[in-house]
C-alpha positions as CSV (number, residue, x, y, z in Angstrom):
1,X,0.0,0.0,0.0
2,X,1.6,3.2,-1.2
3,X,0.2,6.0,1.0
4,X,1.3,8.7,-1.4
5,X,-0.6,7.1,-4.2
6,X,-3.7,6.7,-2.0
7,X,-3.5,10.3,-1.0
8,X,-3.1,11.4,-4.7
9,X,-6.1,9.3,-5.6
10,X,-8.2,10.9,-2.9
11,X,-7.2,14.3,-4.1
12,X,-8.2,13.3,-7.7
13,X,-11.7,12.4,-6.3
14,X,-12.0,15.9,-4.8
15,X,-10.9,17.5,-8.0
16,X,-13.3,15.5,-10.1
17,X,-16.2,16.4,-7.7
18,X,-15.2,20.1,-8.0
19,X,-15.3,19.8,-11.8
20,X,-18.7,18.1,-11.7
21,X,-20.4,20.4,-9.0
22,X,-18.5,23.6,-9.5
23,X,-17.3,23.8,-5.9
24,X,-15.0,21.9,-3.6
25,X,-16.5,19.2,-1.3
26,X,-17.2,20.4,2.2
27,X,-15.2,17.5,3.7
28,X,-12.6,16.1,1.3
29,X,-12.3,12.5,0.5
30,X,-11.2,10.3,3.3
31,X,-10.2,6.7,3.7
32,X,-11.1,4.6,6.7
33,X,-10.6,1.0,7.9
34,X,-13.6,-0.2,9.9
35,X,-15.6,-3.2,10.9
36,X,-18.6,-2.3,8.8
37,X,-20.5,-4.9,6.8
38,X,-20.0,-3.4,3.3
39,X,-16.3,-3.9,3.3
40,X,-13.5,-3.2,5.7
41,X,-12.3,-0.2,3.7
42,X,-14.5,2.9,3.0
43,X,-13.7,6.0,1.1
44,X,-16.1,8.9,1.6
45,X,-16.7,12.6,1.4
46,X,-19.4,15.2,2.2
47,X,-20.2,17.3,-0.8
48,X,-22.1,20.1,1.0
49,X,-21.8,22.0,4.2
50,X,-25.0,20.7,5.7
51,X,-23.4,17.2,5.4
52,X,-26.5,15.9,3.8
53,X,-24.8,14.7,0.6
54,X,-22.4,11.9,1.7
55,X,-20.8,9.9,-1.1
56,X,-19.0,6.7,-0.2
57,X,-17.4,3.7,-1.8
58,X,-16.5,0.3,-0.1
59,X,-13.9,-2.3,-0.9
60,X,-11.8,-5.1,0.4
61,X,-8.7,-3.0,-0.2
62,X,-8.0,0.7,0.1
63,X,-7.7,0.9,-3.6
64,X,-11.0,-0.8,-4.1
65,X,-12.8,1.6,-1.8
66,X,-11.2,4.6,-3.6
67,X,-12.1,3.2,-7.0
68,X,-15.8,2.7,-5.9
69,X,-16.0,6.3,-4.7
70,X,-14.3,7.6,-7.9
71,X,-16.9,5.6,-10.0
72,X,-19.8,7.3,-8.1
73,X,-18.3,10.8,-8.5
74,X,-17.6,10.1,-12.2
75,X,-21.2,9.0,-12.7
76,X,-22.5,12.4,-11.6
77,X,-23.9,14.6,-14.4
78,X,-21.8,17.4,-15.8
79,X,-22.6,20.9,-14.4
80,X,-24.8,21.9,-17.4
81,X,-26.9,18.8,-17.2
82,X,-27.2,19.1,-13.4
83,X,-28.3,22.7,-13.8
84,X,-30.9,21.6,-16.3
85,X,-32.2,18.9,-14.0
86,X,-32.4,21.4,-11.2
87,X,-34.4,23.8,-13.4
88,X,-36.7,21.0,-14.6
89,X,-37.4,20.0,-10.9
90,X,-38.1,23.6,-10.0
91,X,-40.3,24.1,-13.1
92,X,-42.3,20.9,-12.2
93,X,-42.9,22.3,-8.6
94,X,-44.1,25.6,-10.1
95,X,-46.6,23.8,-12.3
96,X,-47.9,21.8,-9.4
97,X,-48.1,24.9,-7.3
98,X,-50.1,26.7,-10.0
99,X,-52.5,23.8,-10.2
100,X,-52.9,23.7,-6.4
101,X,-53.6,27.4,-6.4
102,X,-56.2,27.1,-9.2
103,X,-54.2,29.2,-11.7
104,X,-56.0,29.3,-15.0
105,X,-54.8,26.6,-17.4
106,X,-54.0,29.2,-20.1
107,X,-51.1,30.3,-17.9
108,X,-50.0,26.7,-17.0
109,X,-50.1,25.3,-20.6
110,X,-47.0,27.2,-21.8
111,X,-45.0,26.3,-18.7
112,X,-46.1,22.6,-19.0
113,X,-45.1,22.6,-22.7
114,X,-41.7,24.1,-21.8
115,X,-41.2,21.4,-19.2
116,X,-42.1,18.7,-21.7
117,X,-39.7,20.0,-24.3
118,X,-36.9,20.2,-21.8
119,X,-37.5,16.6,-20.8
120,X,-37.4,15.5,-24.4
121,X,-34.2,17.4,-25.1
122,X,-32.4,15.9,-22.1
123,X,-33.5,12.4,-23.1
124,X,-32.2,13.1,-26.7
125,X,-28.9,14.6,-25.3
126,X,-28.3,11.6,-22.9
127,X,-29.1,9.1,-25.7
128,X,-26.5,10.7,-28.0
129,X,-23.7,10.3,-25.4
């Protein structure tokens, strides 16, 4: 076990998360040996300062745990796709709120159509990758 390489790999995870989310993790990637049931080694980080977004990877070896965490971070959407997903989510909540408040359908239809087009565009974009 080369500790310098392990540390370098943990820093690479932090850097990739920064690239994916546009900001550094609140608590950088760590490696821990424990007696947990998912594997003796775990690599983890907290992405946000409320510590509600914890990402972790487990393995039989330190390298395995780090690789598992790296795979999870690598699977995150790119910043532009993440922003689009966030916008779609907020738009959906706005449509639901309009319906709950009894807003006339003539105002909701354009918003609903926009949400539908965004969903189709994201599916087309993901299929092309």
